[in-house]
C-alpha positions in Angstrom: -14.8 0.4 -21.5 -12.8 0.1 -18.2 -14.8 1.4 -15.3 -14.3 1.5 -11.6 -16.4 -0.5 -9.2 -17.2 2.7 -7.5 -18.9 4.0 -10.6 -20.8 0.8 -11.0 -22.1 0.7 -7.4 -22.6 4.4 -7.5 -24.9 4.1 -10.5 -22.9 6.4 -12.7 -22.3 3.5 -15.2 -25.7 2.6 -16.8 -27.2 -0.8 -16.8 -27.0 -2.8 -20.1 -23.6 -1.2 -21.0 -20.5 -3.3 -21.7 -18.0 -2.8 -18.9 -14.5 -4.0 -18.0 -13.4 -4.1 -14.4 -9.9 -4.9 -13.2 -9.1 -6.0 -9.6 -8.6 -8.8 -7.1 -11.0 -11.5 -6.0 -12.4 -11.4 -2.5 -14.1 -14.7 -3.1 -15.2 -17.2 -5.7 -18.1 -19.5 -5.4 -19.0 -22.1 -8.0 -22.3 -23.7 -8.5 -23.1 -27.2 -9.6 -25.2 -25.6 -12.4 -22.0 -24.8 -14.2 -21.3 -21.2 -13.4 -19.3 -19.2 -10.8 -19.8 -16.0 -8.8 -16.7 -13.8 -8.6 -16.6 -11.0 -6.1 -14.1 -8.4 -7.3 -12.6 -5.5 -5.4 -10.5 -2.8 -7.0 -10.0 -0.4 -4.1 -12.0 2.5 -5.6 -14.6 2.0 -2.9 -15.5 -0.2 0.1 -17.7 -2.6 -1.8 -17.3 -5.4 -4.4 -19.1 -6.2 -7.6 -20.3 -9.6 -8.4 -19.5 -11.1 -11.8 -21.2 -14.3 -13.1 -18.9 -16.5 -15.1 -20.7 -19.2 -17.2 -19.4 -22.6 -17.6 -19.3 -22.1 -21.4 -16.4 -19.7 -21.2 -13.3 -21.3 -22.8 -11.1 -20.9 -19.7 -13.8 -21.9 -17.2 -11.6 -24.8 -15.8 -9.1 -22.1 -14.9 -11.7 -19.8 -13.4 -12.9 -22.4 -10.9 -9.3 -22.7 -9.6 -9.2 -19.0 -8.7 -9.5 -17.9 -5.1 -9.1 -14.9 -2.7 -6.3 -12.6 -4.0 -6.2 -13.6 -7.6 -5.9 -10.7 -10.1 -8.4 -10.6 -12.9 -9.9 -8.5 -15.7 -13.6 -9.2 -16.3 -15.5 -7.9 -19.3 -19.2 -8.3 -19.6 -22.7 -6.7 -19.5 -23.8 -4.7 -16.5 -27.3 -5.9 -15.6 -29.8 -5.5 -12.8 -29.4 -8.0 -10.1 -32.0 -9.8 -7.9 -29.4 -11.0 -5.5 -29.4 -10.0 -1.8 -27.4 -7.0 -1.0 -26.8 -5.9 -4.5 -28.8 -4.3 -7.3 -26.4 -4.8 -10.2 -23.9 -7.4 -11.4 -21.8 -8.3 -14.4 -22.7 -11.1 -16.8 -19.1 -12.0 -17.8 -18.2 -12.9 -21.3 -14.5 -12.8 -20.7 -12.4 -13.5 -17.6 -8.6 -12.9 -17.9 -6.7 -14.3 -15.0 -3.5 -12.3 -14.5 -2.2 -13.9 -11.4 -3.1 -17.0 -9.3 -2.6 -17.6 -5.6 -0.6 -20.8 -5.7 -1.8 -22.1 -2.3 -5.1 -20.4 -1.1 -4.6 -22.1 2.4 -1.4 -20.1 3.0 -2.5 -16.8 1.4 -1.5 -14.2 4.1 -4.8 -12.1 3.8 -7.6 -14.6 4.1 -11.3 -13.7 4.6 -10.9 -13.9 8.4 -10.2 -10.9 10.6 -6.5 -10.2 11.3 -4.8 -8.2 14.0 -2.9 -5.0 13.2 0.2 -6.7 14.7 -0.1 -9.5 12.2 -0.8 -7.1 9.2 2.5 -5.3 10.0 4.3 -8.5 8.9 2.6 -8.5 5.5 2.9 -4.8 4.6 2.8 -5.6 0.8 -0.7 -7.1 1.1 -2.4 -5.2 4.0 -3.8 -2.4 1.7 -6.1 -5.1 0.3 -7.9 -5.5 3.7 -11.0 -3.6 4.5 -9.4 -1.6 7.3 -6.4 -0.3 5.4 -8.4 0.3 2.3 -11.0 2.4 4.3 -8.2 4.3 6.0 -6.6 5.2 2.7 -9.7 6.4 1.1 -10.7 8.5 4.1 -7.2 10.1 4.4 -7.4 10.9 0.6 -10.8 12.5 1.0 -9.7 14.5 4.0 -6.6 15.8 2.2 -8.6 16.7 -0.9 -11.2 18.5 1.2 -8.5 20.5 3.1 -6.9 21.7 -0.1 -10.2 22.4 -1.7 -11.5 24.4 1.3 -8.5 26.7 1.7 -8.2 27.2 -2.0 -11.8 28.4 -2.2 -11.0 30.8 0.7 -8.0 32.3 -1.2 -5.2 30.6 0.7 -1.9 29.9 -1.2 -0.2 26.6 -0.5 3.5 27.0 0.5 5.7 23.9 0.4 7.9 24.5 3.4 11.2 22.6 3.8 11.3 19.2 5.3 15.0 19.5 6.2 15.8 22.7 8.1 18.4 24.2 10.4 15.6 25.8 12.5 14.1 24.4 15.6 10.8 26.1 15.0 9.1 25.4 18.4 12.1 25.2 20.6 10.8 22.3 22.7 11.1 18.6 22.4 13.5 16.4 20.5 14.4 16.6 16.9 15.6 14.0 14.3 19.0 15.1 13.1 19.9 14.8 9.4 23.5 14.2 8.7 26.0 12.5 6.4 28.7 12.2 9.1 29.7 9.0 10.9 27.7 9.0 14.1 30.5 7.2 16.0 33.6 8.8 14.5 32.6 12.4 13.9 35.3 14.7 12.6 36.8 17.2 15.1 35.7 20.1 12.9 32.2 19.2 13.9 29.4 20.1 11.4 31.6 22.1 9.1 32.3 18.8 7.2 28.6 17.8 7.2 26.5 18.0 4.0 25.0 21.4 4.9 27.9 22.7 6.9 25.8 23.1 10.1 23.3 20.9 12.1 20.2 20.1 10.2 16.9 18.5 11.3 13.7 17.0 10.1 11.2 19.9 10.4 8.8 20.1 13.4 6.7 22.8 11.8 6.5 25.1 8.8 5.4 28.0 10.8 8.5 30.1 10.6 8.5 30.0 6.8 4.8 30.6 6.7 5.0 33.7 8.8 7.4 35.3 6.2 5.1 34.3 3.3 2.0 35.4 5.2 3.4 39.0 5.5 3.7 39.1 1.7 0.7 37.0 0.5 -1.9 37.6 3.3 -3.3 34.0 3.5 -1.0 31.0 3.2 -0.9 27.4 4.5 1.3 24.4 4.4 0.2 20.7 4.6 3.0 18.2 4.8 4.9 15.8 7.0 6.4 17.0 10.3 8.6 15.0 12.8 9.0 14.8 16.5 11.6 12.6 18.3 9.9 12.4 21.6 10.0 8.7 22.6 6.5 8.6 23.9 4.2 5.6 23.1 0.9 7.4 23.4 -1.9 8.3 21.0 -0.9 12.0 21.4 2.6 11.5 20.1 3.8 10.4 16.6 7.3 10.3 15.2 5.9 11.4 11.8 2.5 13.1 11.0 1.0 15.4 8.5 -0.1 18.8 9.8 -2.3 21.6 8.4 -0.8 25.0 9.3 -2.6 28.2 8.1 -1.3 31.7 8.6 -3.4 34.9 8.1 -2.2 38.5 8.1 -4.3 41.0 9.9 -6.2 38.3 11.8 -6.9 38.0 15.5 -7.7 35.0 17.7 -11.4 35.1 16.8 -10.5 34.9 13.1 -8.3 31.9 13.8 -11.0 30.1 15.8 -13.6 30.7 13.2 -11.3 29.3 10.5 -10.5 26.2 12.6 -14.1 25.5 13.3 -15.3 26.0 9.8 -12.5 24.0 8.2 -13.1 21.1 10.6 -16.8 21.0 10.1 -16.5 21.2 6.4 -14.0 18.4 6.1 -15.9 16.0 8.4 -19.2 16.7 6.7 -17.6 16.0 3.3 -15.9 12.8 4.3 -19.2 11.5 5.8 -20.7 12.0 2.4 -17.8 10.8 0.3 -16.8 7.8 2.5 -20.0 6.7 4.1 -19.4 3.0 3.5 -15.9 3.2 5.0 -17.1 5.1 8.1 -20.0 2.7 8.6 -17.5 -0.1 8.5 -15.4 1.5 11.3 -18.7 2.2 13.2 -19.7 -1.4 13.0 -16.3 -3.1 13.6 -14.0 -0.7 15.5 -15.9 2.0 17.4 -19.7 2.2 17.5 -19.6 5.9 18.5 -17.8 7.1 15.4 -20.8 8.3 13.3 -22.5 9.9 16.3 -19.3 11.8 17.4 -18.7 13.0 13.9 -22.3 14.2 13.5 -22.1 16.0 16.9 -18.9 17.9 15.8 -20.5 18.9 12.5 -23.9 20.0 13.9 -23.0 21.5 17.3 -21.3 24.9 17.7 -17.9 24.8 19.3 -17.6 26.0 22.9 -15.2 28.8 23.4 -13.7 30.0 26.6 -10.7 32.0 27.8 -7.8 30.5 29.6 -9.0 32.3 32.8 -12.5 30.8 32.4 -11.0 27.4 31.9 -8.9 27.6 35.1 -11.8 28.9 37.1 -14.1 26.0 35.9 -11.3 23.4 36.8 -10.7 25.0 40.2 -14.4 24.9 41.0 -15.1 21.4 39.6 -14.3 19.6 42.9 -12.2 17.1 40.8 -8.9 15.9 42.1 -6.5 16.1 39.2 -3.1 14.3 38.9 -1.6 17.8 37.9 -3.0 20.5 40.3 -4.3 23.5 38.4 -3.7 27.1 39.1 -3.7 30.2 37.0 -0.4 30.4 35.0 0.1 26.7 34.6 -0.2 24.8 31.4 -3.5 22.8 30.9 -2.7 19.1 30.9 -4.6 16.3 29.0 -6.7 15.5 32.0 -7.8 19.1 32.3 -8.7 19.3 28.5 -10.6 16.1 28.8 -12.7 17.3 31.8 -13.5 20.6 30.0 -14.5 18.9 26.8 -16.2 15.7 28.0 -17.6 16.6 31.4 -18.1 20.3 31.5 -19.3 21.0 28.0 -20.3 17.4 27.3 
């Protein structure tokens, strides 16, 4: 039977069963004793499974020509392993090679570490890297947990329009959607456009949700939103996915309770579902990832009124780039001081 590597490493597939795995080689190492070790990855989890191909296999001469990136189907017996870092492996009785890498020396995704800038130039292969695979699995798990949480709490998912004539938030720049010639627009304006009026990519589904909320009590949308601010910072994206809930007969306390509960649930679930992926990021990208996530999950959220926040900032003795006074918007530096220095 065809099984995922996730089911093998997760011990849901029993030892001594006949299994078939399909994936791509991370590496191949051949022994002088007449057998080869194939490390296969299928994207179902972070890890790989080792398959041992014996030299008696009829296509063994082809097997020893495989290398990183080759696509294979391996069938064999799942057995306990004495090897370091693994407790099970496949004794292969058939290895089907679907695609060879013609020149392993020029294969764009080698075993060495690559920069994100380089990976942008090989978009068709970058999902095979550890980083992009881990990101994809974590995003999937987060999305699944968001939908599961709100469904269990009786929210109804509303698919709000991506193309809209409404500027929901009334601030910032929008992406215009038009069939008109940008340079030679007709004098009649948008009357000749596809929708007969100006249309944009949505910045939020909130206006649609508010109408549905007053009919269905608890609704949410989860989809792409777009902002045309030309700001190259971590706080601005041209396209991002946003979770937006709306609850009838709710107050600010209800909203804060929902936000805290949803966030804690999703992070806890992802730490359980994607532990290997998060450990990889903790080891290779940011050594504080796991600790920070654990803190968010276990510690109660600090809540304060706007007036309390302004008073704390005014009494902090800190010199801010943007002076603070009651009535002014809180800037990023103010939020960082409150979260990192005051609350800690």
